[in-house]
N, C-alpha and C positions, 0 to 999 in steps of 0.2 A: 496658476489656476486653470481649470479645464475650460476650453473655449466653448461657446454656445453654437448650436447648429446654424447653418446657413441654408434656408429653404430654397434659395435661388441657385445654389450650387448644383452642378451636374453630378457631383459625387453623392451617392446614396447616403441617407441619414445614418444608417448603421455603420457605414464606413467612416463617416465623420466622427461618430462616437467612439468607434474602435481606435482611430488615430489619436483622438484626444486622451482616451484612457491610457493608451500605450505611452504617450508622451509623459503623462502624469506619473506613470510607474518608473520610466527610465530616468526621469529627472529627480526622483526621490520624493515626490509629493505623497505617494503611497509607498510605504516601506515593506520589505519582505516579511511575510507573515501577517500583515495588516489586512483587516477586513475592509472591502470597498463598500460603497453604498449598495443597498438592496436594489433589485429590479424595479420595485415600485418607486423608490427614491430617485433612481436615475430617470425613470419614465417621467416623473413629475418635473424634475429639474430640467430635462431636455424637451419636455412637452412632446414626447413621441410615445408610440405604443410599446408595450412590454415585449412584443414580438421583435421589434427593432432592437431593443436593449439586449434581448437574449441572443440575437444573431451576432452582435458585437462581442458579447461575453464569450460565446462559443468560439469565435475566431481567436480571441486572445488565449483561451484555454488550450486550443490546438497548438498555439505557439509556445505553450508552457509558461506564459507570463502570469496566468491566473490558475488557481485551483478551486474547483467548486466542490464543496463539502455538503452532502445531502443533509438537509434539516438544520444546517448552521449558517450557510452563506457562501460568499465568494471571497477568496483571499489571494493576495499577491504571493506567488510562488516563493517559497523560502529557499535559502541556500541548500544545495544538494548535500546529502550525507556522503561520506567517503567510506566505502566498504572494501576491505581486502578480500580477494578471492583465494588467498592462501591462508592456511590455518582455520581455526574455528572460533568464532565470536558470536555470542548470542545477540539477538536484537536488542535486548535490554542493555547489555554491555556496550553495544554500538552507540545507542542513544546517550548513555551516561558519559561515554568517552568524548562526546561532542557537545556536552552541555544541554542535551535535549531531555525532555521528560517522556519516558517510555510508557506505553499503555497497551492493553490488549482486551479484546472482548471475545469470549468463547461463543461460537455459534453452533458447534457440534462436538460432542464428546460421547462416543458410542462404540459398541462392537459392530463391525460392518464387513461384508464381503469385499474383497479387493481383487484386482486383476491378477492373472496367472503369473505374469513376470515379477510383480512385486512380491507375491506370495512365495515364489521360488527364492528370491533374494533374501527374504526374511526367514527362510527355512521352515515355512509353515506347511501343514498338510492341506489337502484339498477341502477337508471338512472344517478346518479352523477359520474363525473370523478374526480380523485384526482390530487392534485398538486404533481408532481414528479420531484425531483431535483437530478441529479446524478453528482458526482464530483470525480476527482482524487485528493487525498490529498498528499502533498509533505512535506518532512522534509529536509532542506538544498538541495532542488532541486531533491531529490531522491524520487520516488513514493513509498508510504508506504501503502496506502489503497485506495480502490474504495468504495465510500460511496453513498448510495441511500436513500433519505428520501421521505416518502409518507405522505401527509397531506390533510385534508379536503379542499373542494373548498373555504372556507372562507379565506384560506391563499393564495389566488390568487395574492395578492399584491407582494408576493415574486418573481413571474415570471418577475416583472419589475426591480428587484434589480440586481446590478452587484455583483456577488458572486465569481468572480475570485480573488483569493488571499484575500478573506474577510471571516470573521467568521459569519456563519449563526446564531449561538447563540447570538453573539454580536449585529447583525443587529436586531434580534427579540427583544432583551432586550432594546437596546438604542432607537430604532425608534418606536417600537410598544408596549413597556411595557409588553412583554411576555417573560417568561423564563420557563425552565423545572426544576421541583423540585426533581423528582425521576423517576426511570424507572425499568422495569422488563426486564431481559436479558436472552438470550439463546445462548449458545456457541457450535459450532461444527466444526469439521475438514472437509474441502472440498478441491477440486482440481481445479486449474485454467483451464477454457476453453480457446479457441483460442483468443477470444475477450478480456477477462479479462487479460490473459497473456500479450497481446499487450499493454494494458493500464498500467500495473504494471511493465513491463520490466522484466518479469520472463519467464521461459520455460513453455510451455503448460503442464498441469498436475502437476505443482508445487503445493505443499501443502499450503493451506491458512487457516487462522482462520476466521470463519464466526461468527459475533456477530449480533444477531437480538435484537433490543431494542424497547420496547413500552414505550413511553415517556409521563409522566403526567406533565401538565403545572401548572402555578401558580393560575389558575382558577379551578384546580381540574379535568380537562378534559384530557382524553387520546387523544392528538392532533397530535401525530407524531409517525410513525413506521419507524425505520431506519434499514438499512442493511449494515454492513461494512465487506468488504473482505480485510483482513489484511495479509501482507507478514509476516509470523510468526517469521522470524529471525530478524525482526526490532523492535519488542515490547515484553517486559516481563510484565506479568500480576501479580498483587498482590491482595490478598483478605483479 
């Protein structure tokens, strides 16, 4: 059981709460994926302010022991996914291979101007706009990545597809006879801005893994450029 605070201790209350919660997590009192008490509940239990509780939770989130999901609560970080950097596997297939429930929410599906470099890669003219689809990807209802794909105008048919909780790769393969055979990837460390932090349920400036992929389809054409912002404590990469 979590220890109660000691007001006579020289150790700040939020540090005491942080240490107590950490011990509860490491000893298995709270299991991976389990929701911990709310800020209000912890505040009442410890007889401290919500500011004190929030400081303790923020510290544990930075340690990747907790995951804070906007509008849902705070959860013990789950076991990391394992994702191979060789070959191509959709997010849906990745989740299913590891017994997780995949999900997605479309936040953008439009024709949009894109930067010159990407337009050149996709073989588009200066006047053309790309098909841009942006989605939040979930594993067991927890946001794991923010995914943006950019494709040439000939993929306009995708703007009519319902891609919430659906696999884009599966849609292309089963309905249109298109699939990706291989890709070129670039990986770097970035930090969440306010908008991305909101979508992924993390703190602003939280470190993220950015993967940029140039996807080659079964017709031998570079037909998709994707950008994935991934919460790094959710996925382990293998090469």
